[in-house]
N, C-alpha and C positions, 0 to 999 in steps of 0.2 A: 382169635384172628391175628395172632403174632405172625409176622412175615408178610402181611397184606398191607400194601401202600395205597392210600386213598388221597386223591387230589380233590380237595373240597372247595368249590366255588359257591357255596351256599351262604345265605345270610338270614337274619332274623331268627326264627325258631324251628320251623318245619325241617329244613335240611340239617342245620347244626345239631338238633336233638338226635337225629339218626346217626350222624357221624360221631357225636359224643359217646354214644353207646359202643360204636365200633372202637373208639379210642380206649374206652374202659375195658374192652375185651382184647386189647393188645395191638390193634392196628396202628400203623404209622400214619396219622392223619395230618396232611399238610394243608393248612388253611390258607388259601390264596385270597388276600384282601386288597382292595384298591387303596390308593394313598390316604383317603379319608377314613378307611376302616369300615368294618361291618357296622351298620347303624345301631345294632343292638348294644354296642358298646356304650351307648349314650341314653338308653331308654329308662334307666332307673339309677338309684343311688349306688355309688361305689366308694371304696376307701381311696382309690386313685382315679385320676381322670381317664375316661375311656375304658373303665373296667367296672361296668355296672354289675349288680348281683345277678341279673338274668343272663348277661353275657358270660360271666364267670362260670355259671353252672352248665351251660350247654356247649362250652368250648374248652373245657378242662382237658389236659393231657394232649393237646394238639400242638403242632408247630406252625407259627405264623410267618408267612412271607408276603411282602408287599410287592405287587406287580401292577403296573399301569398298562392294562391291555389295550390302550389306545396307541401304544408305541410298539414299533416292530421289535426292538431288542427284548422287551419284556414278553412279547408274544413268543419269541424264540426260546426264552427261558421256560415258559410254560410247555412248549412242545417237547423240550428236553425232559421235563418232569414226567410228561405223559409216557415217554418211552419205557420207563421202569415201573409204571403204576399198574395196579390191579383194578382200581375203581376210579372213575371220573364222575363227579356228581356236582350238579349246578342247580341254581334256582332262578336263573334269568329267563326272560321270555324267549320263546323259540326264535323269533326274528332277531333278537338282540345277540344271542349267543352265535347264531349263524353269521351275522354281520361281522362279528369279531374273528370268525374263522375257526370256531371250535364246536360246530355241529357234530353230530355223531359220525357222519361220513369222514369229516376232517380228522377227528380223533382216531377213528378206527384205521384210517390210512397210516397213521403213525404206529399204532399198537392194536393189531387186529384182535387180540385176545382180551381186550379191556371190557369191563362191565361199565356201561355208560348210563347213568341214572339221571333222568330229568325230573325236577320237582316243580310242578306247575299248580296254578290255581284251578285250571280246567284243562282237561285233555285237549291236545292239539287237534284231535280227530273230530271235534265238534265245532259248532259255529261260535262258541265263546272261547275258543282256544287261545286267543291272544289277550283275553281280558285280565286286568290286574285283579288281585284278590288278597284279602287279609282274613284273619280269623273271624272277625265280626261279620264280614259280608258273607262268608261261607256258612257261619251259624245261621244267618238269615235264610240263605238260599236252600240249605239242605233240610229245612223243616224243624230245626231245633228251637228256633225262636218261636215258631207257631205252637210247638208242643208246650213251651213254657207259658204261652198265652192261655192255653187251655187250662193250665193249673192255677195261674195267678190273675187272669183277666187282662193282663197287659203283656205286650210283646217284650220279652226280656232275653238278654244274653245270659249264658251260663257264667258263673263267676270264676272261670278259668279259661285259658286259651285252648279249649278242647280240640278244635279243628286242626290247629298247628301240631299239637302233640300226637293226636291219633294218626294224622297224615305222616308225621315223622316216624312213628313206629311202623307204618306201612312201607315207607321208604326203606327202612332197615330190613324188614323181612323180604321185600322184593329184591333188594340188592344181594342179600345173602343167598336167596334162592338162585339168582343168576350166577353167583360164584360157585354154588354147588353144581349147577349145570356145567359150568366151565371145568370144574374139577373132574367131572365124569367124561366130558366130550372134548375138552380143549377149546370150545367155542365161546367167544365173547358175544355180547349182544347189547342192544339198547333197551332200557327199561324206562317206563313213564309212570309217574304217580301224580294224579290230580287230587287236590284237596276236596273239590266238590264231589267227585266220584267216590272218594274214600269215605266222606261223611254221609253221603247218600246210602252207601253200603252199610255203614255203621248204624245209622238210624233205623234202617229198614230191617235189621236183624229181627227185632221184635215188632216194630211198628208196621211192617208190611201186612202182617196178621190176616184179616179177612180179605184185604185187597189183593192178596197174592193169587187168589183163584180167578179163573176166567170162566164165566163172568164173576165179578167180585161178589162175595157174600156179604159185603158191607164196606164201609169206609175204612181207610187205613188208620191205624192207631191201636196200640196195645192198651186195653182198658185199665189194667192194674197200674201201669206206670203213669197213666193220665188221670187217675181218680183224684178228684179235688181234695179228698180227705187223706190222701197218702202224704203224710208229713210226720216229722218227729212228734211224739206224744208229749203233751204237757202233763207234768206230774204235780204233786202238791207243792213242790219247792223248786221246780226247774223243768227240764226236758230230758227225754230219753228216746233213742232209736231202737225199735224192736220190730221183729217180723214174725208174727204168730201166723204162719202161712200154711205149711203142709199139714196133713191129717195128724201126724204124730205130735207136732208142736201144738196144734189146736186142742187135741184131746188133753194133753198135759196141762195146758193153760186153763181149759174149762174145768177139769177136775179139781184144780187147785184154787181157782179164783171165782169162776162163775158156773157152778154145777147146774144152774137152771137152764143153761144153754145146751145141755147135753143131748136133748132129744128134739131140738128144733130143726128147722129146715136149713141150717148152716153146718150140718155135721160132716159133710164131705167137701173136698177141695173143689169139685165141680160145682156144687151148690154155692159155695162161697165165692167162686170166681164170677158167677152170674150176678152177684150182689156185692161186689168187692167194695164199693164206696160205702155201702151200708155197714159192712164189716168194719172198715176203718173207723167209721163214726162210733160204733158200739165200743170198740177198743179204746178210742179216744176218751169216752166218758169214763171207762173203767180205770184208765191210767191216772186219772185225776185223784183217785182215792188213796194213793200212797206216795211216799217220797221217792225221789230218784234212787237213793241208796237202798231203800226197801225193795224196789223193783229189781235193781241189779242183783241183789242177793237171791231173790226168788227165781228170777229168770236163769241165773247161773245154775241153780239147783235143778231146774227143769230142762236144762240144755237147750234153751230157746235162744236163737241169735238176737243179740242186743249190743248196744254200744252207747257210751256217753257222747255228748255233743262236745267235741274238742275244738279249740281254736287252732288256727295255723301255728301260732307260737307254741302251743302245748305239744305239737308234734315233736319238737326238738327235745322235750323232756319225757317222751313216751318211754315207759319202762320196757315195753316189748321191743321197740325199735333200737334202743340202746343195748338191750340184752343180745340182740342178734348182730350187733356191730354195724348197724345201718349207716351211721354217720362216719365219715372219714375226715380227719383233720389234716390239712396240708398247709405247710408254711410257705408264704409268698412274700414278695416285696411290700405288699400292702397289709401284711399281718396274717394271722391264722384264719383260714377259711374252713368252715364246717360244711362240707359237701354232703348232700343226700347221696349215698353211695349206690352200689349196684344192687338192684332189688332181687336178682336171681342168684341161685346157689348151684355151683358145679362141683362135683367131688374131685375131678381131675384137672379142670381148666378154669379155675375161678377168675372172675374179673376184679378189677380194682380201679380206683382213681389213679391214673398213671403220672400224675404231676399237676402242677398249677396251670392256670389259664395263661396263654401267652399275651404279653403286651403287643401292641401293633408292630408287626415287622420284627419281632424279637429274634426269629431264627433265620432271617433273610441271609445273612452272611454264612451261617452254618449250612443252609440248604444249597446255596451257590457253591460252597466248597465241596459238598457232596457231589454235585454235578460235575465239577472239574475233576474230582477223583474218579468218578464214573467214566468220564471221557478218557482219562489217562489209562484206566484199565483196558478200555476198548482198543485204544491205540497200541498199547503194549501187546495185547493179544494179537492184533493184526500183524505187528512186527514179527512175533514169533511164528 
């Protein structure tokens, strides 16, 4: 994305995560912050004030400018930034951004070719369009909390801000698709991504299941994912994750471990799918018979998918992640930061962490100087 300029008025995680990936891929992301800064600066611990670990990770490689958009001079500065931008992205409510004078029509009047991306909790086209939303509330509304309740008996949130991040990835691909359209046609356009719609789509990939038919063949919910016995297996000395699922894996496991299962009514995937919770229960009893290390050795030989139960801290010491250069170390004023790097690989245009995370307003003078130089170039051209 080198050569693409992004004006980023997003905060928290959904929008910043998408623009962080753009920055990793070479885009010039100008993070426009109010005088108090993005609230995410203060949500977790950091080595410096206003530089929490969460904020550092989703705003790395960007440039920060402080603008008080309640004032006309700073609104004028933002309009000047828009003139040379490729993408304008915000996470304000529709009414709020319109009141400031930066709705799509306002921005497109300045730069008709711009891709204008709205990051919302709910699409403006529905009755909840102006409702505030956070990851927890969207997890509840999209069915994720209810799915967890089917597994545990209690309504639970997932232990990660899944809605924010899935929506952020959706913002990324939607914006890049619009840029691709512009590259082919020259047309800018408005893009809208709602967290609720995104997560409903995400959950219903598998959970629409029988309810996708008209009339429904049964209630929504993919039975394998919701089977109560679907959980890591307890071993003699710990736990292991394993998926003895398709016919090849099942036959290999049965031949090596439980030959007496070979001719029973669980021989095919279709048969096992009908009784998946029973299958998980049988496997759970079997995994108790050996240690985690013994199972890892056997399952590796059988080419059956399996994994140890790692802690979050252990990810930083992963032999595989370190071998592929996943972590990138960047020196900052607050010390060395070990960033989770770009998870994708490109043979010709690889991404990387393009620099540290900016302190609040760090690049204000630099960006204003760029605008002055840009105005000087325009005036010089007019004189010629």
